VOGUDO-210533 format. One record per residue: residue in one letter; x, y, z of N, C-alpha, C in turn. Coordinates in steps of 0.2 Angstrom, whole numbers, plus 5000, padded with zeros to 4 digits. Example, Ala and Ser with C-alpha at 12.3 -4.5 7.8 and 13.67 -1.06 7.14 Angstrom:
BEGIN
a506649725039506249785039506649845039;s506449895035506849955036506450005039;
***
This chain:
BEGIN
x474861094952475161024953474660984958;x474261024962473760984966473260954962;x473060984956472560954952472760884949;x473460884947473760824944473660764950;x473860784956473860734961473160714963;x472660754962471960734963471760684958;x471860704952471660654946472060594946;x472660594948473060534949472760484954;x472660514960472360484966471660444964;x471260484960470560454958470760404953;x471160404948471360354943471560294947;x472060304952472260244955471760204959;x471260244962470760214966470260174961;x470160204955469660174950469960104948;x470660114947470960044944470959994950;x471060014956471059964961470359934962;x469859974962469159944962469059904957;x469259914951469059874945469459814945;x470159814948470559754948470259704953;x469959734958469659684963469059654960;x468659684956468059654953468259614947;x468859624944469059584938469059514939;x469159484945469159414946468459384944;x467959424944467259394943466959424936;x467359464933467159504927467459474921;x467159494915467459474909468059524907;x468559504905469159554903469359534896;x469459584892469759574886470259634884;x470759614880471259654878471359664871;x471559724868471559734861472059784859;x472159794853472659844849472159884845;x472359954844472059994840472460044837;x472160074831472560124827471960174825;x472160234823471660284821471960344819;x471560394817471660464815471460514820;x471760564820471560624825471460684821;x471060724823471060794821471160844827;x471660884827471760924833471760994832;x471561034837471661104837471861134844;x472161184844472361224850471961284851;x471361284853470961344854471261394859;x471261454858471561504862471061564863;x471061594869470661654870471061724869;x471761714867472161764866472061794859;x471861864858471661894852472261904847;x472861894850473461904846473561844841;x473261784843473361724839472761724833;x472961724827472561724821472661664817;x472261654812472261604807472461534810;x472061514815472161454818471861394814;x472261344813472061284809472261214813;x471761174813471961104815472261064810;x472561004812472960964807472760894809;x472860844804472760774805473360744808;x473260694813473760654816473560584816;x473960544820473760474820473860444828;x473660394829473760364836473760284835;x474160254839474260184840474260164847;x473860114849473860094856473560024858;x473560014864473259954867472759974872;x472259924873471659944878471559874882;x471259884888470959834891470259854893;x469759804893469059814895468859764900;x468759794906468559744912467859754914;x467459704914466759714916466359684910;x465659684911465159654907464759714904;x464259734907463859794904464159854907;x464359864913464659914916465459894916;x465859934913466559914912467059974913;x467659954914468260004915468659994909;x468860044906469360034900469960084900;x470460054903471060094903471460084896;x471760134893472160134887472860164888;x473260144884473960174883474060184876;x474060244873474160264866474760314865;x475060304859475460344856475160394851;x475160454853474760504849475160554846;x475060574839475360634836474860674833;x474960744834474560794831474960854830;x474660904826474960974826474461024824;x474661084825474161134824474561194820;x474261244818474561304814474161364817;x474561414818474261484820474761534818;x474561594818474961654817474961694824;x475561714825475661754831476261804830;x476161864831476661914830476961914823;x476561914818476761914811477161854809;x477161794813477461734811476961674811;x477061624807476661564807477061514811;x476761484816476961424820476561364819;x476961304818476661244817476861194822;x476661194829476961154834476661074832;x477161034833477060964832477060924839;x476660884841476660844847476660774846;x477060744850477160664851476960654858;x476460624859476260614866476060534868;x476160524875475860464878475260484881;x474660444879474060464881473760404886;x473460424891473160374896472460394898;x471960374894471260384896471060324900;x470660344905470460294910469660304910;x469360264906468660274905468160224909;x467660244911467060204914466560204908;x466260144906465760144901465160094903;x464760104898464160064899463960034892;x463759974891463559944885462859954884;x462659994879461860004878461559944875;x461959914871461759844868462259794869;x462159744872462659694874462559624872;x462759604866462659534864463359504862;x463359444861463959414859464259434852;x463759454847464059474841464059554840;x463659594844463659664843463559704850;x463959754851463959794857463959864855;x463559904857463559984857463760004864;x464260054864464560074870464660144871;x464560174877464760244878465160244884;x465660294885466160294890466360364891;x466660374897466960444898467460434904;x467860484905468360484911468960534910;x469360534914469960574914470460554909;x470860604906471360584901471960624902;x472460584903473160614905473660604899;x473960664898474360664892475060684894;x475560654891476260674892476660684886;x476860744884477160764878477960734878;x478160694873478760664873479260714870;x479060754865479560804862479460874864;x479860914861479860994863479461024857;x478861044858478461074853478661144852;x478761164846479061234844478461284844;x478561334848478161394848478561454848;x478161514849478561574850479061574855;x479661614854480161614859479961634866;x480161584871479961604878479261574880;x478861544875478161524876478261444876;x478361414882478461344882477761304883;x477761244879477261204880477361154886;x476861134890476961094895476961024893;x477360984897477460914896476860874898;x476560884904475960844907475360884907;x474860864904474160894903473660844905;x473160874909472560834911471960854907;x471560814905470860824902470360774903;x469860774899469260734899469160704893;x468860644892468660614886467960584886;x467660584881466960554880467060514874;x466760454874466860404868466260364867;x466160354860465560314858465860254854;x465660194855465960144851465460084849;x465660044845465359984843465859924842;x465659864844466059804844465659754839;x465959734834465659684830466159624830;x465959574834466359524835466959544839;x467559534836468259554839468459624837;x468059654832468259714829467959774833;x468259824834468059884838468159944834;x467559994834467660054831467460104836;x467860164836467760214841467760284839;x467360324841467360394840467460434846;x467960474847468060504853468260574853;x468060614858468260684859468560694866;x469160724865469560734871469660814872;x469560834878469660914879470160924885;x470660964883471160974889470761024894;x470961014900470661054906471261104908;x471861084907472361124908472661164902;x472961214903473261254897473861224895;x473961194889474561164886475061214885;x474861284884475361334884475061394888;x475261414894474961464898474961534895;x475561544892475661614889475161624883;x475061574879474661584873473861564875;x473761544881473161524884472761464879;x473161424877472961364873472761304877;x472261274875472061204878471961164871;x471961094873471861054867471161024866;x470961024859470360984857470660934852;x470460874854470660814849470060774848;x469960764841469360714839469760654836;x469560594838469860534836469360484833;x469560454828469260394825469760334825;x469560284828470060224828469660154827;x470060114825469860044823470259994828;x469959954831470359904835470159834834;x470559794837470459724837470659694844;x470059654847470159624853470559564852;x471159554855471659494853471559444858;x471259454864471059404869470759434875;
***
């Protein structure tokens, strides 16, 4: 629990710093949608035939700053995975609220075209109860990290992202999350 408090404190400090600079910086807001590919890798040898599945995401983002920027997002994310454990197949499905808090840099920064990279902490809260083996519960709150590469063409944004869970989403099964995401967005103002 101390780890969550530490990440939350860092996120609040980052947002406060960026908010103070926002008065002199460029700020834009947008909507996004995309596809995910998720897997739940595990070190447990009793888990076999692991397969990732396709999901989707919908969300909103803010970008605060010019060349160096802060980009918080709030996304609704769905994904599922499949694996065998104790001679049974399980396909847990997840519906999550996702809060990445990224700091980025625009490698190319023009009015018509931007190439961006960013990284930061990634907080996930599971809204549903994912079904797994009896007695093996999936955690509601998970902390991870995200790296992102993107391009802006006018108001259109395209992003490719990798998110990795730092905490075990299922302690008994020793699972963490891997999530690959491709999304398209539109800056609305």
